[in-house]
C-alpha positions as CSV (number, residue, x, y, z in Angstrom):
1,M,0.0,-0.3,-0.4
2,F,2.8,2.1,0.9
3,A,4.7,2.2,-2.8
4,G,1.0,3.4,-4.2
5,N,0.7,1.6,-7.9
6,I,3.9,-1.0,-7.6
7,L,3.3,-1.5,-11.1
8,K,4.7,2.3,-11.4
9,Q,8.2,1.8,-9.2
10,P,11.1,1.8,-10.7
11,G,12.2,-1.7,-9.9
12,Y,9.0,-3.2,-11.1
13,R,9.1,-1.1,-14.4
14,N,10.0,-4.2,-16.3
15,I,8.4,-6.8,-15.1
16,E,5.2,-8.6,-16.3
17,A,2.1,-8.6,-14.7
18,R,-1.9,-8.9,-14.7
19,V,-3.5,-5.5,-14.1
20,I,-7.1,-5.4,-14.1
21,G,-8.5,-1.5,-15.0
22,D,-5.9,2.0,-14.7
23,L,-5.8,1.4,-10.8
24,P,-6.9,5.1,-9.7
25,V,-6.5,4.7,-6.2
26,A,-2.9,2.6,-5.6
27,N,-2.4,5.8,-8.6
28,K,-3.7,8.6,-6.3
29,V,-1.7,6.9,-3.0
30,M,1.0,7.3,-5.4
31,T,1.4,10.7,-5.9
32,D,-1.1,12.0,-2.6
33,T,0.5,11.0,0.6
34,F,3.4,11.1,2.6
35,F,5.5,7.4,3.6
36,V,7.2,7.1,7.0
37,G,9.9,4.2,7.2
38,V,9.6,2.5,10.1
39,Y,11.1,-1.0,11.8
40,P,10.6,-2.5,15.3
41,G,13.9,-0.9,16.8
42,L,12.2,1.7,16.9
43,D,11.9,3.3,20.6
44,E,9.8,5.9,22.2
45,E,12.7,8.4,22.3
46,K,12.6,8.2,18.6
47,I,9.5,8.4,17.7
48,D,9.4,11.4,20.4
49,Y,12.0,12.7,17.9
50,M,10.7,11.9,14.3
51,V,7.2,13.7,16.1
52,S,9.0,17.4,17.5
53,I,10.9,17.5,13.2
54,F,8.2,16.6,11.0
55,G,6.6,19.6,13.6
56,E,9.5,21.8,13.6
57,F,8.9,21.0,9.5
58,F,5.4,22.3,9.3
59,N,5.6,24.7,11.4
60,K,8.4,26.6,8.8
61,H,6.6,25.4,5.9
62,Q,2.9,25.9,6.8
């Protein structure tokens, strides 16, 4: 889901795939969302840091 239309990702450009329809929702996810990667090692301190950095960014770019 996070990739949106995965067939538009460079690594999947030349694969053979069966596609039904023009995938409007997958395309919307790809163009209109922002993915924040996570991993099991994120503890509360790291998450708090991430939230604070996003807060700084959004406060500067309102």
